[in-house]
C-alpha positions, 0 to 999 in steps of 0.5 A: 499499500505504501509503495502504491502511494509513492507511485501515485505521488511520483505520477502527480509530480510528473503531471505537474511538471509537464503541465507547467512546462506546457503552460510556459511553452504556450505563453511563449507561442502566443506572445505577440512580437514588439511593434516595429518602429517606423519613421516618417520623413518630415516635409520641407520648411517653406522658403527659398533654397539657394543652389550651392554651385560649388557642390552642384554638377551638370554634365553633358554627353553628345554622340555622333556616328563615329563616337561620342564626347562628354563634359561639364557645364557650371551653374552660375546661380539658382534657387528653389522655392518651397511652399506647403512643404513641397518644391513648387518653382525654381530658376537656374542660370547656366554659364555656357562659357564653362563648357568643358570636354572632359573626355579630351582632358588628356588632349588639350589642343583637341579639347580646345578646338571642340569647346570653341566649336560648341561655343560657336554659332553652329551650336550654343552661340555663346557670343550671342547668348552666354547664359542659358536659363531654366525656369521650373513651372511645375514639380509633381510626385512620381516619375519614370524609372522610379524617380520621386518627381517629374520636373517641368519647365522652360529651358532657354538657349540662344534666346529660344525657349522650349518646354521640357519635362524629365524625372528626378530623384529629390531627397532632403536632409535637414535644411538641404535639398538634393536633386539628381536626374537627367534630361534628353534634349533635341538640339534642333529645337534650339537652332543647332543644326550643324551636321544634323541629318543622316542622309545629308552627312552620312558618317559625319552626322551628329545625333540631334538628341543629347543627354544632360545629367545633374546633381544639385544641392540647395540649402535654405536661405536664412531669414 
């Protein structure tokens, strides 16, 4: 009888341990994970943002039947306007006298000839109009290739104005705006007809479309 009582006691203790262990595991399974922290980007502070010409960059690339050239152009000044936390308008001035052929940097003589030709009446006619301007008329969210925005505005070269639109990725950090993007331009719209047309010029043809890329930094002006 005593042995039987001991067996019952052992079984009771075992059942209690198993029960406690099961309860602990059940608690672990049903425990909800901690909620992940999320951060939301704050809107821009309204006001005028000035372009940092030293850290901003504009590059160009043009192609012909037998090759291509690429280079840079300097911004002389520019501003972006922010209203209700979003970029609404802006203006930029581009110094065409700073056209540089970067791909020919190791051949100064050839680079000088190309840069002089680009500044002539065949292309940008810097003597007539040394500054190109771009006036932003609208900035909308979303754009091709995963861009955050689409920028539309009026580009003036050689006193000829055409509307252009292109995608750009706009980011912010504190009171600084960065915009990176590219635009494809048709030079004939600004009366740059030199060696345009495959039938007429054959392998000397220069393609009408050229690419402009930019990396712009702007900081808010202090009141």
